[in-house]
N, C-alpha and C positions, 0 to 999 in steps of 0.2 A: 509485382509490387517492389518497388526498392525499399530496403532496410540496411540499417546500419546499428551496431551496438557499442555504445561509450562505455568501456569497462574501466577498470583501475586495479593499480597492484595492492591496494588496501582500503580499508575505510578512512575517510579523511583525506583523500590523494585530491580531492577536487572535481570527483565525477559529476554531482549535481552541478555546481557552478560551470563547468563545461558543456555540459548537457543543455542547460537552460541558454547558455551563451549560442550554442550551435542552433537549438530550436528556434530563438528569436531571429537569428540571421535568416534561417530558412523561411520564417513566416514573412519577414520584411521583403523577401522575394517574390512574395504572393504564392508560394506553393501551399498545396493542400498536404498539411504536416500532420502527422499522428504521433503521439507517444505512448510508451510503456515503461514500466519500471519491471526489472528481474525481481521476483522474490515477493515478499507479502507486505512491503513497506505502504503507508498510507501517504505520508508527510511530502517525499519527492514527487509523486503524481500531483499532488497540489501545487506544487511549484511549477510542473509541466503544463497543469491546466491553466495557471495564470498567464503564461507565455502564448500558447496555442489558442486560448479562447474556447477550447471546447474540452470535453471529457478527456482524462488520460486514463490509461489502464494498467492492470498488472498481469504478469506472465509468470506462473510459479510452476515449475517442473516437479517439485514435490506435491504440492497440492492437487495439481492437475495432470492427466496422462498426455502422452505425446500428440495424440489427434486432437485434445481440446486445447493445448499451448497453441496449435498451428490454426486450429479454427477461430480462435480468438484474436490472433494476431492479423488473419487475413479479413476476419470480420470487420474489425476496427481499424484497418489500415487505410493510408491516404496515398498521395503519389509518392510520397517518402515516411516511412516509418522509422523513429529514432528511438532505441530500446537502451535504457540506463541500467548498466549492471548493478551488481550487488556486494557488498563487501570486496575482498581481493577476488581476481577473475576465477582462481579455483576454489574458493572457499565454498563450502556448502554445508551438509548436515555433519555434526559429529567428525570432523576429520575426512569427510568423502567429498565427492564432486556433486552429490545429489542436492539438486535445488540451486546449484551455482550458476554463475553468469556463463562458465566453460560449458556446462550442460545445456543451458538454453541455447547457446549460440550454435550447438551441435545438432541439437533436436530441431532448429529454426532454419539451419544452413544460412545463419548470417556472418558476414565479415565484421571484424571487431578491431575497434580502434583503442587504444590501451592508454590511458591517463596516467604520467608518472610525476609525482610532485618532487621537483627538483631543490626543495628547500633544505639548504645544508648541504647539497652536493652538486656535482657536475658530472664529470666522467663517469663516476660510479653509477649514475643513472644507466648507462650503457650495459653495464654488469647487470641490473634487473633486467631491462629490456630483452637481453640475450637470454635470460634465465627463464624468463615468461615463454618466450618464443621455442626454446628447445625444450621446456619440459614435457610437453606432450604434443601430439598431432592437434592442432588447432587451427582456427579462422584468424589469427592476429595478422592485421595487413600493415596496420598504421600505429602510428604514435603521435599524441599531442603531449606537449610538456607543459606543466602547470607550476607558477612560480619560478618561470625562468626570465633572464634577462634578453634583450634582442642582441646584445654583444655576443652572449654564449651560443645561441641559436644555430648560428650557421655552422660551427664546428660539431655540434651534437647531430644537426641534420646530416653531415656528411658521414659520421659515424654509422648512423643508421642504415645509410644507403649500402654500407660495406657488410652488412648483417641481414640485408634484403627486407628491411622494414621501411615503408614508406614516411618520411618525416610529413607532418600534417600542419605543424605549425607549433605556436606555443601561447599561452596566456601569461603576462605579467602578474605581478602580486598587485591588486587594486584594492585599495584599504576600505573606500567608499560601497563597495558592492558585497563586502563579507557577510555571509549568512550565520547568524548566531544559532546556539546549540541550547539543549536543556535536557532534563533526565530521559527523554525519550528519543532525543535526537535533534534534527534542525528544529527552530521555530516554524510556524506554519506561515505559509506564504500571506493569509489574510492578516497576520498581526504585523507585518511590515508596512507602514504608511506609504513609503515611497517605491512599493515594489516594480510600478511599471519604469520609474525612472532607472532601477539598478538593473532590471533586466534589458532595457535599451542600451544601456551603458555596456553590459557585457557583450551585447549583439555588435557595437560599435568595435570593441576590441577584438571579437572574433572576426569580424569583416575585415581588420586591419592585419591582422597575426596569425588565423587559422586559413588554411586552404580550403574554403567552402565547396569551391568547384570541384575539388579531388575529392572531397569526401562524397560528393554526388557521383562523381564517376566511379569511386570503389564501392559504392553500396550495392548490395547484391540484390539482384530481382530474379533469381531462380525461383520454380515455384515449388511448394511442398505439398504433398498428398494430405487432405483434410476430410475427415468423415463428420459431417454436422450431427449433432447431438438431436434427439426427438424433441421438438420444442413447439407448442401449440398453445392456443388459448383455450383456458380450462375454466375460467370463471370471469365474473366482472365484479371486481372489490377494490375498495378503497383502502390504502394503506397509508398511515400517517407516520413520517419519519422526522425524528428530531435533528435537526440540522443547524449548527450555530458555531460560533467558536470554540463552545465547550464539548459539542457532539460532533466531530468533522471526519471521524475515520470510517469511510465507506469505500468498498470497492464498487465502482461503476458498473462493472458487468452482473453483480448482483441486482441491483436497482434495475438495471435494462432487462435481466432476465425476467425478474417479477412483473415488469410491463409487457413482455412480451407472452407470459402465461394469464395475464389479462387484470394486472393491478393498476390503478390510477394512484401515483405516488404524489401524497399532498406533504409538502414539508412545512414544518413549525419549528419555533424556537422556545425551548425551556429558558432561556435568558430573557426573552422579550415578550413572548405571548402570554395571555392568560390563561389559557386551556388548550387541551388538545382537539385538533379538528375532529368532526364526525367522521367515524373511520369503522372500519371492518378487521383492521389489523394495525399492530403498532410495533415499530421498530425505533430501539434506543442505542444508538451505535457508539463507538469508543470515541476517545478525545482524550480533553482535558478538563473534566469538571472539578478537580482539585484544585485549579487555578482559580474558578469561577464559585467557588463554593459559596461564598458569602451573598452573591447575587441569587445564586440557585435558591438558597434558604428563605431568602425574602420574598422570592416571587411564589408566594403560598398558592396562588390561584392553578399555577401548572402543576405544582407538586400534588395539588388536593385533586386537580382533573386526571393525572398520570395515574394516582393510586386508584379512582374510581372508576376509570377507563378500564383497568386491568381485572379489578374486583368484579365489574360488570360481565366479564367473560371475554373481552377483546383478546385475540390471540396475540402474545408480545414476544418479540425476541429482543433481549436486552445483554450486549456485549461490553464487557471490560468497562468502559466509563459508563455506559447505560446501565449496566448492572451496579456500579457503584452507586448511582444516582438514586436506586431502588432501595437501597438501605435507611434503616431507621436513622443512623447518624453514620456520617462520612467525614473523615478528617480530610483538612485540607494540605497543601503543600508545607505549610509550616507545624504540621500535626495538631491545629485546633478543629474540636469537633462540630459539625454543623449538622441540624436536623434535615433530613431528606424525605422521600416518597414515603418510606415506612412498609413498602411491600415485603422487602427481606428483613426478617427480622433478627438484626444483627448490626454490628459495626464494621466499617469498612477503613482499616487502619494503614497510616504510612509506615513503610519499612526503608531500610538502608541501602538494598539492594534489589537487582530484578529476581522476581518470583517465577519459578518453573518456567523458566525463559525458552522460547525456542518452538520447533516443530513437535506435534505428537499426534496420534492417531486415538480417535474417540470411539467407544462403543457403548450403545445405550443400554442402560439397565432396566428399563421399562418403556412402553408406549407413551409417545408425547406429541406435541402438535407438530414436529419435524420429522419423526420417525418412528419406526416399531421399535420394541426391544431386540437387540442384537445387532441393529443396523450401525454402520460404521462411517465415518468421515475423518479425513485428516485435516487437522487445523492447526493452530499456534498461539501461544499466549506471550505477551511482552506489557509487563507491568511491574511498577514498584510497590503499589498497594495490594494489600492482602484483605481478607474477610474472616469472620468468624463462623460464616456460613456460605461455604463456597458450593454446597449442593452436592448431590449424590446421583444425580439421574443419569450420568455418564461415568464410565472408568477411562482414564487416559493412560497412554503407555508411550514412554520414550526411552529407549537403549535399557531396557529391562526396569525401568523405574515405573511404578503404578502410582497412581492417585486417584481420588474421587474429585467431580466436578459437575458443575451446572445444577442449577435448582430448575426442575421441572415439575409441573403438575397440568392439570388438564387444559390450560391455555397460556402455560408460562415456560419460556427457555430463557434462563438468565445467568450467566456466569463470566468470569475471565476469558475463557477462549474466544477466539475469533474464528469465524468459518468463511469460507468462500464455497457459494452455492455450487461452483463448476467442479469442487472437489466430489459432490455427490447431487446432482440434480434433482434428484428426488427429494431431497429436502425442502427446496424452493418449491417444488410442486405441492408436498405436504402442506406447506404454510400457507398456499394459495387455497388449498382445499378447507383446511383448518378456519382461515378467514370467511369462506363461503359457507360453512356451516354455519358460523356465529352470525352471519347475516340473515340466513335462512330461518333461525331460531329466536332473533330477538324481539 
């Protein structure tokens, strides 16, 4: 399987723009393209999915072990797989390489193309490139310049060749395709009305200014040893998944794993539907409920249905935005309170900075629908909102800091942490078993 990583010198250098441009150019060549995001980000894979027309996936070397990373890469790979990096190439957990693009490129033995933002500099960009290349033993083989003029590119390309880096082209500044940002990063792809126009415009520029043929040539096709995890069907259950503009943060591998274990996934919209579909399990994922609080509040049919579904004993996972939705009151992005489902007896309120941001490891303090007391899973938090009822079902630990999190009872797992089932597959299996037990007793 041919694969290439598009990494960057830092966040905001243009990795996502360049990655989407390359993906669309490859798709336009009728290649079977697959895409991945390094790390736990949800938004960038949604842009990838818009381009390639199929699911996009995450590879996370903190949440997953080496075998799992390579298993998911090969399982979901196409004729060519494009991996978008995270933050700066070497940036990982707490000033280490753990979870970094660099570590992932080493684990997967993938060649790397470095994106360098040239806004405000020209020759100085070469110092950055040489520094990244010489800092550690790495797989950096090529570079793409972002926000560079055609006039400067020839000289920059000549300098690249002097230090053994393949110049792969550049992207000029294109005002009409810039992607906006908000408090959790880029706005989502489904919020951009002309997204197809923007992606095809990017592809046209990529075809003109980026050497797509050379990227295909240097894409690594070496094999990496993988050990497949033990996955087999264990039940027949229906799981309702909230999915719309407000609830859109899902790892595709999580949903696919549940299907492989025997779940039928039924999607519904808390923004537009009147009730939760008949189900044996319920998942309320993360997203931006704070942006749609007024609509969610007015849709009392779904609010009541969610509350009644959980009260009836249906096993429910509610992560971050989904957890916020379960509160008695949730503030919106402007700090105004709105009545929500009322499952969590408290208020979810807006803050001015990220709360408990980043990776951590969670340990269960009691048996619950996903695990037994003492079981562990690596997870992450990423939110500006906080709650006066964060829960105490788990203890989270990060760099010596410890805090309680997640509301758990006989059928609920609700809190700010996001989990990837491939961090501990037993959590997914236990959820399916919990859904089966409910199905058999209702």
